[in-house]
Phi, psi and omega in degrees: 000130177260055170224143178284165173302319184294321176296319177302312183298318180299314177303309181295321180297316179298317180295315184292321178298314187267332184253319177138162185287348182271000180288140177247140187233132178235145173262135172224176176088200190300325183288359173275346182256114186298330185278354182270169178235155173061201182097157178276175175261114179259121185238137171246123186242137175234134177212164186279006182223159176293143179245120180293162185298316181295324175293320180297314181295322179298317181290318178299316180295321180295311184301315183296319180295317183283319182277339187057039178222158172288141182229137176240122185244130172241122179259132177283126175283117185296336183277329185258339183083192183286141172286173178296321176298314181297322175297325179295312181283336179299329183304318181255012185281153178251128181291131176267326182180156180246180181298146179281000000 
C-alpha cells in the first residue's frame, strides 16, 4: 500500500467526521501496488445509510485538501448493494478501516 499511516488516519478521520462512525473504507487501484508510482487515491466506502451527493463532494474536497492528492470516492448504496464496478475493484481492495 502506498499510503502512510498518517494518511490512512487522515482518511479515516475525515470519513468518520463527514459520513459517520459506521463507515468502512477500502483502498483500491494503483495505490494498492507498492511498485507503482503516482496515481490518485481510490476509495470504496460502505455505510448503513445513503450518502447524498453534497456529502460525497464535501468528503472528496476535504480529502483532496488534506492529502494534497487527487481522490476518487465510490460509495456503496446500502439499498442496492455494490455495482458491478464496485464488486470488481473490491476483489483487490485493501481495508483502511472499519466502523468504530
